[in-house]
BANUTOR-103041 format. One record per residue: residue in three letters; x, y, z of N, C-alpha, C in turn. Coordinates in Angstrom, 2 decimals, decimal comma, padded with zeros to 5 digits. Example, Ala and Ser with C-alpha at 12.3 -4.5 7.8 and 13.67 -1.06 7.14 Angstrom:
// BANUTOR-103041
("ALA" (013,19 -005,69 007,80) (012,30 -004,50 007,80) (013,20 -003,30 007,80))
("SER" (012,85 -002,25 007,08) (013,67 -001,06 007,14) (012,90 000,03 007,87))
//
This chain:
// BANUTOR-103041
("MET" (008,73 -013,23 -021,07) (008,72 -012,87 -022,51) (010,37 -013,42 -022,50))
("GLU" (011,12 -014,03 -023,59) (012,23 -015,08 -023,50) (012,47 -014,39 -024,37))
("MET" (013,56 -013,00 -024,78) (014,24 -013,03 -025,85) (014,85 -013,65 -026,37))
("ASN" (014,69 -014,30 -027,64) (015,83 -015,43 -027,75) (017,24 -015,19 -028,20))
("HIS" (017,32 -014,14 -029,09) (018,07 -013,50 -029,32) (019,29 -012,93 -028,58))
("VAL" (018,64 -012,97 -027,73) (019,55 -012,33 -026,38) (019,45 -012,87 -025,02))
("SER" (018,92 -013,77 -025,20) (018,47 -014,61 -023,80) (017,78 -013,88 -022,26))
("ILE" (017,48 -012,96 -022,86) (016,30 -011,39 -022,38) (015,21 -012,47 -021,42))
("THR" (015,09 -012,01 -019,99) (013,51 -012,83 -019,21) (013,38 -011,01 -019,07))
("ILE" (011,68 -011,26 -019,36) (010,70 -009,94 -019,34) (010,21 -010,90 -018,01))
("ALA" (009,55 -010,25 -016,93) (009,54 -010,85 -015,68) (008,27 -009,45 -014,88))
("PRO" (007,56 -009,48 -016,08) (006,26 -008,63 -014,77) (005,74 -008,58 -013,30))
("SER" (006,06 -007,43 -012,81) (005,75 -007,99 -011,25) (004,23 -007,85 -011,11))
("VAL" (004,24 -009,15 -010,37) (002,49 -009,39 -009,84) (001,90 -008,24 -009,12))
("ILE" (003,01 -007,49 -008,22) (002,80 -006,94 -007,30) (001,33 -005,23 -008,16))
("CYS" (001,82 -005,47 -008,87) (002,03 -003,35 -009,93) (000,59 -004,27 -011,17))
("THR" (-000,21 -005,38 -010,66) (-001,52 -005,48 -010,94) (-002,36 -005,75 -010,39))
("ASP" (-003,37 -005,42 -010,99) (-004,93 -005,18 -010,10) (-005,49 -006,18 -009,41))
("LEU" (-005,25 -006,41 -008,09) (-005,07 -007,70 -007,07) (-006,77 -008,27 -006,59))
("CYS" (-007,47 -007,22 -007,63) (-008,73 -007,55 -007,14) (-009,00 -008,26 -008,11))
("ASN" (-007,90 -008,12 -009,42) (-009,08 -008,88 -010,22) (-007,93 -010,37 -011,12))
("LEU" (-007,65 -010,87 -010,31) (-006,01 -011,58 -010,40) (-006,27 -012,66 -012,14))
("GLU" (-007,77 -012,76 -011,73) (-008,06 -014,19 -013,48) (-007,50 -013,33 -014,44))
("GLN" (-008,38 -012,03 -014,42) (-008,46 -011,32 -015,66) (-006,72 -010,98 -016,23))
("GLU" (-006,12 -010,25 -015,11) (-004,95 -009,71 -015,40) (-003,93 -010,83 -016,10))
("MET" (-004,22 -012,35 -015,19) (-002,84 -013,17 -015,65) (-003,68 -013,24 -017,23))
("ARG" (-004,96 -013,46 -017,53) (-005,07 -013,89 -018,84) (-004,45 -012,60 -019,32))
("ALA" (-004,13 -011,56 -019,55) (-004,11 -009,89 -020,59) (-002,80 -010,31 -020,31))
("LEU" (-002,00 -011,12 -019,22) (-000,65 -011,10 -019,02) (-000,06 -012,24 -020,89))
("GLU" (-001,10 -013,27 -019,99) (-000,74 -014,22 -021,50) (-000,52 -013,79 -022,09))
("ASP" (-002,00 -012,99 -022,67) (-001,54 -012,70 -024,11) (-001,02 -012,13 -024,65))
("ALA" (-000,05 -011,25 -023,48) (000,50 -010,22 -023,33) (001,93 -011,25 -024,30))
("GLY" (002,11 -012,16 -023,60) (003,47 -012,55 -024,41) (004,32 -013,32 -022,93))
("ALA" (003,52 -013,10 -021,75) (004,72 -013,87 -020,84) (004,92 -014,48 -020,38))
("GLU" (006,26 -015,28 -020,09) (006,60 -016,03 -019,61) (007,26 -016,50 -018,13))
("LEU" (007,28 -015,48 -017,41) (007,42 -015,78 -015,72) (007,04 -014,68 -015,31))
("LEU" (006,73 -015,20 -014,14) (005,76 -014,08 -013,35) (006,94 -013,63 -011,99))
("HIS" (006,97 -012,25 -011,29) (007,64 -011,70 -010,79) (007,32 -011,67 -009,28))
("VAL" (006,96 -012,41 -008,48) (005,88 -012,35 -007,00) (007,04 -011,60 -005,78))
("ASP" (006,40 -010,86 -005,61) (007,08 -010,61 -003,96) (006,25 -010,35 -002,99))
("PHE" (006,67 -011,68 -002,09) (006,54 -011,32 -000,83) (007,33 -010,86 000,52))
("ILE" (006,17 -009,68 001,31) (007,28 -009,00 001,49) (006,13 -008,98 003,27))
("ASP" (006,88 -009,12 004,85) (006,27 -009,36 005,93) (006,27 -008,15 006,72))
("GLY" (006,99 -006,93 005,77) (005,89 -005,78 006,57) (006,48 -004,94 008,04))
("CYS" (007,87 -006,23 008,13) (009,64 -006,22 009,11) (010,99 -005,31 008,18))
("PHE" (010,94 -006,72 007,27) (012,36 -006,14 006,52) (011,70 -005,00 005,36))
("SER" (011,02 -005,05 004,83) (010,27 -003,48 004,05) (008,84 -003,29 004,54))
("PRO" (008,63 -001,93 005,11) (007,20 -001,04 005,72) (005,75 -001,91 004,83))
("CYS" (005,66 -002,89 004,01) (004,33 -002,66 003,44) (004,07 -004,32 003,06))
("LEU" (002,74 -004,92 003,45) (002,63 -006,31 003,11) (001,22 -006,05 001,55))
("PRO" (002,08 -006,08 000,67) (000,43 -005,93 -000,39) (000,37 -007,31 -000,86))
("ILE" (000,84 -008,48 -000,87) (000,19 -009,87 -001,13) (001,06 -011,21 000,02))
("GLY" (-000,04 -011,94 000,14) (-000,09 -012,72 001,25) (000,35 -013,82 000,43))
("ILE" (000,17 -015,06 001,29) (000,31 -016,53 000,83) (-001,34 -016,38 000,77))
("ASP" (-001,99 -016,18 000,97) (-003,03 -016,84 000,73) (-003,41 -016,34 -001,06))
("THR" (-003,16 -015,20 -001,35) (-002,94 -014,91 -002,59) (-002,09 -015,03 -003,34))
("ILE" (-000,92 -015,86 -003,20) (000,15 -016,56 -004,06) (-000,71 -017,58 -004,58))
("ARG" (-001,65 -018,83 -003,52) (-001,76 -019,58 -004,01) (-002,60 -019,32 -004,92))
("ALA" (-003,69 -018,53 -004,90) (-004,84 -018,31 -005,26) (-004,27 -017,68 -007,14))
("LEU" (-003,54 -016,98 -007,07) (-002,03 -016,84 -008,58) (-002,14 -017,83 -009,15))
("ARG" (-001,43 -018,62 -008,37) (-001,38 -020,46 -008,43) (-002,69 -021,11 -009,31))
("ARG" (-003,63 -020,81 -008,91) (-005,09 -021,12 -009,45) (-005,40 -020,56 -010,36))
("CYS" (-005,00 -019,05 -010,99) (-005,32 -018,59 -012,36) (-004,50 -018,29 -012,77))
("THR" (-003,43 -019,03 -012,94) (-002,38 -019,15 -014,55) (-001,96 -020,07 -013,68))
("ALA" (-001,22 -020,96 -015,36) (000,54 -021,88 -015,28) (001,32 -021,24 -015,84))
("LEU" (001,14 -019,64 -015,58) (002,82 -019,22 -016,03) (003,60 -019,45 -015,09))
("PRO" (004,89 -020,11 -015,22) (005,62 -020,38 -014,37) (006,01 -018,96 -013,44))
("MET" (006,59 -018,87 -012,25) (006,50 -017,60 -011,21) (008,00 -018,08 -010,60))
("SER" (008,19 -016,48 -009,77) (009,91 -016,59 -009,85) (008,84 -015,85 -008,00))
("LEU" (009,95 -016,78 -006,87) (009,64 -015,49 -005,55) (010,72 -015,40 -005,33))
("HIS" (010,58 -013,74 -004,78) (011,40 -013,09 -004,28) (011,55 -012,55 -002,45))
("LEU" (011,48 -013,43 -002,13) (011,33 -013,00 -000,34) (011,78 -011,75 000,09))
("MET" (011,15 -011,25 000,92) (011,72 -009,45 001,78) (011,27 -010,29 002,92))
("THR" (011,83 -011,17 004,19) (011,32 -011,33 004,96) (012,29 -011,53 005,32))
("GLU" (012,08 -011,40 007,48) (012,92 -011,40 008,32) (013,17 -012,69 008,95))
("GLN" (011,64 -013,44 008,72) (012,01 -015,20 008,66) (011,47 -016,13 007,68))
("ASN" (013,00 -016,52 007,09) (013,03 -016,82 005,72) (012,31 -018,33 005,86))
("GLU" (013,17 -019,06 006,75) (012,73 -019,95 006,64) (011,02 -021,00 007,31))
("PHE" (010,55 -019,63 008,12) (009,02 -019,95 008,49) (008,47 -019,94 007,66))
("PHE" (008,55 -018,86 006,46) (008,24 -018,41 005,38) (008,57 -019,80 003,97))
("LEU" (009,51 -020,42 003,93) (009,35 -021,02 003,20) (008,56 -022,23 003,42))
("ASP" (008,45 -022,67 004,58) (007,72 -023,78 005,43) (006,59 -023,73 004,51))
("LEU" (005,84 -022,37 004,89) (004,29 -022,43 004,88) (004,27 -022,08 003,01))
("LEU" (004,98 -021,49 002,84) (005,11 -021,65 001,24) (005,45 -023,04 000,66))
("ASP" (005,58 -024,15 001,16) (006,15 -025,40 001,05) (005,08 -025,45 -000,08))
("GLY" (005,04 -026,38 -001,47) (004,01 -027,08 -001,74) (003,97 -026,38 -002,98))
("ILE" (003,86 -024,99 -003,52) (003,82 -024,47 -004,36) (005,05 -023,68 -005,42))
("LEU" (005,46 -024,88 -006,32) (006,47 -024,62 -007,26) (006,18 -022,87 -007,85))
("PHE" (007,96 -022,64 -007,54) (008,41 -021,05 -008,15) (009,69 -022,13 -008,89))
("THR" (010,29 -020,89 -010,16) (010,96 -021,39 -010,56) (012,16 -021,03 -010,08))
("HIS" (012,53 -020,38 -009,46) (013,13 -019,93 -008,55) (013,37 -018,99 -007,59))
("ILE" (013,95 -018,95 -006,13) (013,46 -018,24 -004,95) (015,06 -017,82 -004,57))
("VAL" (014,72 -016,54 -004,45) (015,56 -015,71 -003,89) (015,41 -015,23 -002,75))
("PHE" (016,67 -015,08 -001,45) (015,96 -014,04 -000,18) (016,94 -013,35 -000,28))
("HIS" (016,96 -012,60 000,79) (017,90 -011,19 000,87) (019,20 -011,93 001,76))
("TRP" (020,01 -011,30 001,58) (021,66 -011,07 001,85) (021,44 -010,82 003,67))
("GLU" (020,56 -009,72 003,44) (020,91 -008,49 004,18) (019,78 -009,29 005,23))
("THR" (019,24 -010,52 005,35) (017,82 -011,03 006,61) (018,51 -012,14 006,72))
("ALA" (019,63 -012,85 006,16) (020,10 -014,14 005,98) (020,81 -014,77 007,16))
("ARG" (021,30 -015,03 008,19) (021,84 -015,58 009,41) (022,89 -016,95 008,79))
("HIS" (022,61 -018,16 007,90) (022,57 -018,30 007,28) (022,21 -018,87 006,18))
("ALA" (023,12 -018,16 005,37) (022,16 -017,92 003,58) (023,31 -019,14 002,75))
("ASP" (024,15 -019,92 003,39) (024,63 -021,07 002,94) (023,49 -022,60 003,29))
("ARG" (022,99 -022,13 004,16) (021,92 -023,03 004,42) (020,29 -022,69 003,72))
("LEU" (020,25 -021,52 004,04) (019,07 -020,97 003,14) (019,28 -022,10 001,50))
("ILE" (020,07 -021,84 000,95) (020,33 -022,08 -000,60) (020,26 -023,61 -000,40))
("ASN" (020,79 -024,14 000,56) (020,62 -025,60 000,55) (019,17 -026,42 000,60))
("LYS" (018,23 -025,96 001,54) (016,77 -025,75 001,85) (016,45 -025,68 000,68))
("ILE" (016,52 -024,49 -000,20) (015,83 -024,06 -001,42) (015,87 -024,95 -002,07))
("HIS" (017,01 -025,74 -002,58) (017,31 -026,74 -003,81) (016,30 -027,80 -002,99))
("SER" (016,39 -028,02 -001,85) (016,67 -029,63 -001,26) (014,17 -029,73 -001,83))
("LEU" (013,78 -028,28 -002,24) (012,64 -028,31 -002,19) (012,15 -028,48 -003,80))
("GLY" (013,92 -028,48 -004,83) (013,56 -028,63 -005,96) (013,48 -027,76 -006,82))
("MET" (013,46 -026,40 -006,60) (014,06 -025,15 -007,00) (015,57 -024,27 -007,22))
("LYS" (015,45 -023,86 -007,67) (016,53 -022,89 -008,03) (016,69 -021,92 -006,98))
("ALA" (018,35 -021,72 -006,73) (017,88 -020,91 -005,41) (018,81 -019,52 -005,61))
("GLY" (018,68 -017,78 -005,00) (019,72 -016,97 -005,20) (019,02 -015,84 -004,28))
("VAL" (020,41 -015,15 -004,13) (020,25 -013,84 -003,17) (020,30 -012,70 -003,91))
("ALA" (019,28 -011,65 -003,26) (019,36 -010,90 -003,15) (019,85 -009,95 -002,74))
("LEU" (020,39 -008,60 -003,26) (020,62 -007,47 -002,68) (020,03 -006,61 -002,81))
("THR" (020,27 -005,42 -001,44) (019,85 -004,47 -001,23) (020,95 -003,19 -002,50))
("PRO" (020,53 -002,24 -002,56) (021,10 -001,16 -003,13) (023,05 -001,09 -002,83))
("GLY" (022,72 -000,71 -001,52) (023,88 000,01 -000,96) (024,98 -001,77 -000,21))
("THR" (024,10 -002,79 -000,65) (025,44 -004,25 -000,29) (026,10 -004,35 -001,42))
("PRO" (027,70 -004,45 -001,46) (028,42 -004,57 -002,38) (028,61 -006,13 -002,71))
("VAL" (028,84 -006,73 -004,52) (028,79 -007,94 -004,68) (029,65 -008,86 -003,95))
("THR" (030,63 -008,51 -003,60) (031,91 -009,18 -002,58) (031,03 -009,50 -001,72))
("VAL" (029,77 -009,37 -001,26) (029,57 -010,34 -000,21) (029,24 -011,81 -000,27))
("LEU" (029,14 -011,88 -001,85) (029,20 -013,39 -002,49) (030,31 -013,82 -002,23))
("GLU" (031,14 -014,21 -001,99) (032,79 -014,11 -002,19) (032,53 -015,83 -002,20))
("TYR" (031,87 -016,34 -000,61) (031,65 -018,13 -001,07) (030,56 -018,60 -000,89))
("ILE" (029,71 -017,69 -001,70) (028,47 -018,59 -001,77) (027,89 -018,66 -003,45))
("LEU" (028,82 -018,23 -003,75) (028,23 -017,48 -005,64) (028,04 -018,96 -006,15))
("GLU" (028,69 -019,89 -006,16) (029,01 -020,92 -006,98) (027,58 -021,65 -007,01))
("LYS" (026,77 -021,46 -006,08) (025,97 -022,59 -004,72) (024,73 -021,58 -005,89))
("CYS" (024,67 -020,62 -006,19) (023,70 -019,42 -006,61) (023,47 -019,66 -007,96))
("ASP" (021,87 -019,49 -008,22) (021,11 -019,60 -009,82) (021,15 -018,15 -010,29))
("VAL" (020,86 -017,93 -009,12) (020,33 -016,58 -009,38) (020,81 -015,64 -008,66))
("ILE" (021,49 -014,00 -008,67) (021,09 -012,82 -008,14) (020,96 -011,45 -008,40))
("THR" (019,23 -011,45 -007,34) (018,82 -010,27 -007,71) (019,40 -009,42 -007,14))
("LEU" (019,55 -007,75 -007,80) (020,22 -007,02 -007,58) (019,20 -005,93 -007,92))
("MET" (019,04 -005,61 -006,24) (017,80 -004,53 -006,61) (018,31 -003,01 -006,75))
("LEU" (017,84 -001,95 -007,28) (018,72 -000,86 -007,79) (017,21 000,08 -007,23))
("ILE" (016,73 -000,53 -006,26) (015,57 000,42 -005,35) (015,29 -000,06 -004,16))
("ASN" (015,66 000,15 -003,09) (015,96 000,02 -001,31) (014,34 -000,46 -001,11))
("PRO" (014,13 -002,05 -001,60) (013,40 -002,49 -001,92) (011,75 -002,62 -000,35))
("GLY" (010,75 -002,47 -001,09) (009,55 -002,22 -000,11) (009,20 -000,61 000,18))
("TYR" (009,88 000,31 -000,78) (009,54 001,86 -001,05) (009,35 002,42 -001,94))
("ALA" (008,76 001,22 -002,79) (008,22 001,60 -004,76) (007,02 002,60 -004,30))
("HIS" (006,66 002,19 -003,40) (005,15 003,17 -003,54) (005,65 004,87 -003,18))
("GLU" (006,88 005,08 -002,95) (007,42 006,48 -002,61) (008,16 007,20 -003,69))
("LYS" (006,93 008,17 -004,04) (007,69 008,83 -005,94) (009,10 009,01 -005,50))
("GLU" (009,42 009,28 -004,25) (010,57 010,08 -004,29) (012,20 009,44 -003,77))
("GLU" (011,46 007,71 -003,30) (012,46 006,91 -004,08) (012,82 006,06 -005,36))
("ALA" (013,91 006,79 -005,69) (014,34 007,12 -007,38) (015,60 005,78 -007,35))
("GLN" (015,81 005,44 -008,54) (016,83 004,05 -009,19) (018,24 004,59 -008,84))
("VAL" (019,50 003,87 -008,07) (020,41 004,33 -007,43) (021,11 004,92 -009,04))
("PRO" (021,73 005,77 -009,12) (022,37 006,34 -010,25) (023,67 004,91 -010,13))
("TYR" (023,61 004,00 -009,45) (025,10 003,34 -010,00) (024,47 002,00 -010,13))
("ALA" (023,31 002,23 -011,26) (022,48 000,46 -011,54) (023,47 -000,06 -012,37))
("GLN" (024,06 000,37 -013,06) (024,22 -000,40 -014,15) (026,17 -000,83 -013,79))
("ARG" (026,86 000,35 -013,22) (027,99 000,39 -012,61) (028,03 -001,28 -011,73))
("LYS" (026,74 -001,26 -010,98) (026,81 -002,72 -009,94) (026,62 -003,49 -010,95))
("ILE" (025,61 -003,78 -012,21) (025,54 -004,87 -012,63) (026,23 -005,49 -013,25))
("LYS" (027,24 -004,68 -014,24) (028,19 -004,75 -014,63) (029,50 -005,71 -013,77))
("ASP" (029,71 -004,95 -012,49) (030,75 -005,62 -011,43) (029,63 -007,23 -010,83))
("MET" (028,78 -007,14 -010,85) (028,33 -008,21 -010,40) (028,48 -009,27 -011,73))
("LYS" (028,78 -009,25 -013,23) (028,65 -009,89 -014,03) (030,20 -009,89 -014,23))
("ALA" (031,15 -009,44 -013,49) (032,71 -009,56 -013,79) (032,56 -010,94 -013,04))
("MET" (031,85 -010,68 -011,35) (032,67 -011,69 -010,50) (031,87 -013,04 -010,99))
("ILE" (030,46 -013,16 -011,65) (030,39 -014,26 -012,04) (030,78 -015,43 -013,38))
("ASP" (031,98 -014,43 -014,21) (032,89 -014,77 -015,21) (033,90 -015,03 -014,31))
("ALA" (034,45 -014,29 -013,71) (035,54 -014,48 -013,02) (035,68 -016,13 -012,07))
("ARG" (034,39 -016,50 -011,62) (034,63 -017,49 -011,52) (033,97 -018,67 -011,58))
("GLY" (033,52 -018,48 -013,53) (032,97 -019,27 -013,74) (031,93 -019,94 -013,04))
("SER" (030,71 -019,24 -012,94) (029,54 -019,63 -011,92) (028,46 -019,07 -013,80))
("SER" (027,65 -019,98 -014,11) (026,50 -019,69 -014,16) (024,87 -019,48 -013,58))
("ALA" (025,23 -018,13 -012,49) (024,19 -018,09 -012,26) (023,23 -016,63 -012,95))
("ARG" (022,40 -016,63 -012,98) (021,88 -015,66 -014,27) (021,55 -014,05 -013,31))
("ILE" (021,98 -012,52 -013,60) (021,78 -011,90 -013,30) (019,95 -010,79 -012,61))
("GLU" (019,53 -010,88 -011,93) (018,43 -009,97 -012,54) (017,92 -009,19 -011,68))
("ILE" (017,48 -008,13 -012,56) (017,43 -006,31 -011,42) (016,60 -006,53 -011,45))
("ASP" (015,88 -004,84 -010,63) (014,48 -005,43 -009,96) (014,37 -003,65 -009,58))
("GLY" (013,47 -002,76 -010,02) (013,80 -001,55 -009,35) (013,60 -000,66 -010,31))
("ARG" (012,57 000,35 -011,06) (011,78 001,17 -011,49) (012,96 001,22 -013,38))
("ILE" (012,91 000,47 -013,39) (012,97 -000,23 -014,48) (011,81 000,24 -016,23))
("ARG" (012,79 001,30 -016,51) (011,82 001,89 -017,52) (012,74 001,35 -018,61))
("THR" (011,64 001,62 -019,20) (011,83 000,91 -020,46) (012,57 000,95 -021,80))
("GLU" (012,90 002,52 -021,70) (014,01 002,72 -022,65) (015,64 002,41 -021,99))
("GLN" (015,51 001,53 -020,53) (017,20 001,48 -019,86) (017,55 -000,18 -020,32))
("ILE" (016,07 -000,88 -020,52) (016,69 -002,21 -020,73) (017,83 -002,51 -021,79))
("PRO" (017,66 -001,93 -022,53) (018,76 -002,48 -023,87) (020,04 -002,21 -023,05))
("ALA" (020,96 -001,06 -022,30) (022,16 -001,00 -021,72) (021,82 -001,71 -020,13))
("PHE" (020,66 -001,78 -019,58) (020,71 -002,89 -018,57) (021,39 -004,42 -019,35))
("ALA" (020,72 -004,39 -019,92) (021,20 -006,27 -020,56) (022,30 -006,06 -020,99))
("SER" (022,98 -004,94 -021,79) (024,32 -005,02 -022,32) (025,68 -005,20 -021,52))
("ALA" (025,43 -004,42 -020,10) (025,83 -004,56 -018,78) (026,46 -005,81 -018,19))
("GLY" (025,45 -007,19 -018,48) (025,08 -007,70 -018,07) (023,66 -008,35 -017,76))
("ALA" (022,22 -007,84 -017,60) (021,16 -008,79 -016,79) (020,60 -009,38 -018,00))
("ASP" (019,85 -010,91 -017,10) (019,46 -011,67 -017,12) (018,56 -011,61 -017,70))
("ILE" (017,59 -011,34 -016,36) (016,52 -010,85 -016,21) (015,62 -009,90 -015,63))
("ILE" (014,88 -009,38 -016,13) (014,75 -007,99 -016,00) (012,79 -007,61 -015,16))
("VAL" (012,81 -007,52 -014,50) (011,35 -007,39 -013,66) (011,09 -006,12 -013,84))
("SER" (009,88 -005,80 -014,52) (009,29 -004,85 -014,83) (007,60 -004,52 -014,43))
("GLY" (008,01 -003,06 -013,74) (006,79 -002,79 -013,24) (005,73 -001,60 -013,78))
("SER" (005,67 -001,20 -013,23) (004,81 000,59 -013,77) (005,38 001,11 -014,34))
("SER" (006,64 001,15 -015,02) (007,67 001,72 -015,88) (007,85 000,92 -017,47))
("GLY" (007,23 000,10 -016,82) (007,53 -000,85 -018,15) (006,17 -001,40 -019,20))
("VAL" (005,86 -003,16 -018,70) (005,13 -003,92 -019,00) (003,66 -003,42 -018,67))
("PHE" (003,73 -002,64 -016,78) (002,62 -001,94 -016,46) (002,55 -000,08 -016,82))
("SER" (003,07 -000,13 -018,28) (002,87 001,37 -017,91) (001,60 002,28 -018,97))
("ALA" (001,40 003,13 -018,19) (-000,19 003,90 -018,37) (000,03 003,93 -019,96))
("GLY" (-000,97 003,98 -020,58) (-001,46 004,53 -021,71) (-001,49 003,42 -022,59))
("HIS" (-001,08 002,42 -022,92) (-000,59 001,29 -023,42) (-001,48 -000,10 -022,59))
("SER" (-001,98 -001,11 -023,55) (-002,06 -002,30 -022,61) (-000,35 -002,61 -022,87))
("TYR" (-001,28 -004,55 -021,85) (000,34 -004,29 -021,33) (000,92 -005,76 -022,66))
("LYS" (000,13 -006,14 -024,06) (000,38 -006,44 -025,33) (001,18 -005,45 -025,74))
("GLU" (000,28 -003,68 -026,08) (000,89 -003,13 -026,26) (002,75 -002,92 -026,05))
("ASN" (002,90 -003,05 -025,09) (003,87 -002,48 -023,61) (004,80 -003,73 -024,16))
("TYR" (004,85 -004,81 -024,37) (005,58 -005,91 -024,73) (006,62 -006,00 -025,67))
("ARG" (005,63 -005,04 -027,17) (005,86 -005,11 -028,08) (006,63 -003,72 -028,07))
("ILE" (007,08 -002,41 -027,35) (006,68 -001,80 -027,46) (009,10 -001,78 -026,24))
("ILE" (009,00 -002,86 -025,98) (010,42 -003,15 -025,41) (010,94 -004,52 -026,20))
("GLN" (010,04 -005,51 -026,87) (010,74 -006,30 -027,88) (011,97 -005,18 -029,00))
("GLY" (010,29 -004,34 -028,88) (011,13 -003,23 -030,43) (012,88 -002,50 -029,36))
("MET" (012,55 -002,06 -028,43) (013,90 -001,23 -027,92) (014,80 -002,91 -027,48))
("LEU" (014,77 -003,93 -027,57) (015,38 -005,48 -027,59) (015,73 -004,89 -028,78))
("SER" (015,25 -005,34 -029,59) (015,58 -005,32 -031,01) (016,31 -003,96 -031,82))
("SER" (016,55 -003,04 -031,09) (017,29 -001,49 -031,56) (018,56 -002,10 -031,16))
("CYS" (019,20 -002,81 -030,28) (020,27 -002,76 -030,32) (020,82 -004,55 -030,59))
("PRO" (021,92 -004,24 -031,58) (022,14 -005,84 -031,65) (022,58 -006,55 -031,16))
("GLU" (022,09 -008,08 -031,17) (022,97 -008,95 -030,90) (024,23 -008,45 -030,82))
("ASN" (025,32 -008,58 -031,39) (026,44 -008,90 -031,11) (027,19 -007,80 -030,25))
("VAL" (026,01 -006,65 -030,04) (026,48 -005,66 -028,52) (026,56 -005,87 -027,04))
("ILE" (025,28 -006,40 -027,46) (025,26 -006,84 -026,16) (025,63 -008,45 -025,87))
("GLN" (026,12 -008,74 -026,83) (026,84 -010,28 -026,25) (027,99 -009,31 -025,82))
("HIS" (028,61 -008,71 -026,20) (029,66 -008,59 -026,16) (030,20 -007,57 -025,33))
("TYR" (029,59 -007,18 -024,36) (029,47 -006,09 -022,90) (028,88 -007,45 -022,06))
("LYS" (027,88 -007,82 -022,08) (028,20 -009,59 -021,87) (029,69 -010,49 -021,46))
("ASN" (029,95 -010,62 -022,53) (031,45 -011,04 -022,33) (032,66 -010,10 -022,29))
("GLY" (032,49 -009,19 -021,15) (033,14 -007,81 -020,12) (033,17 -007,20 -020,84))
("GLY" (033,17 -007,10 -022,29) (033,22 -005,45 -023,29) (033,43 -004,15 -021,72))
("ASN" (033,45 -002,40 -021,78) (033,29 -001,80 -020,70) (032,92 -000,95 -021,54))
("GLU" (031,87 -000,44 -020,90) (030,94 001,15 -021,04) (030,86 001,44 -020,66))
("SER" (030,24 003,11 -020,47) (030,65 003,94 -019,54) (028,53 004,05 -018,94))
("ASP" (029,18 004,30 -017,35) (027,59 004,19 -016,75) (026,49 005,38 -017,36))
("SER" (025,55 004,61 -018,39) (024,79 005,97 -018,40) (023,33 006,19 -017,58))
("THR" (023,35 005,53 -016,43) (022,71 005,32 -015,75) (022,25 006,80 -014,75))
//
């Protein structure tokens, strides 16, 4: 869902759907107004779970024409990129923490005709991107430790908004056009503050689009209402470098 007045994209996380009923789930998300799906691909090594396999991603592509982005949480990035070759994504991000040759991986993704980006775990500072930021189309900031969302005690980090602001400041200082994507237990009521801090793509899961008690369409309407309650000039002020205390 592209929020035109502030250019915020809400990307529902496929991992939160009923994977046994993919086609039905895709129809419901399409009906809700989704414009981008977020796909997590985890190898069980970098993160301790294996929720979605390559065959499931291929089946997903057959179920819907919705654009998909890919978040690689894998140790062998090039190996899995080769296995996924032929599936079109809007962008592919890999983790800085798993990449020996980050610059090369960005080049490889670009050579496949797709946008490329780097994901950072909560404890990784944005400064590691010093020499590759200009090559990145997307930067994904994890607000929980990736792969541990199934553990209820895994809380969103308290410095989430500050890190978004730091990333936004670095992007602006370098004249980069990279979009900031955020991912990790993002509650609907947090979205305006995170958008104000500089987030462009918000991955939405069990605390957002998939919140219990409402349909996907109803949850989208609630999110739209939350964004509409934050005036465009306020969001643009902070996206252009304004200051605000961290409210997370």
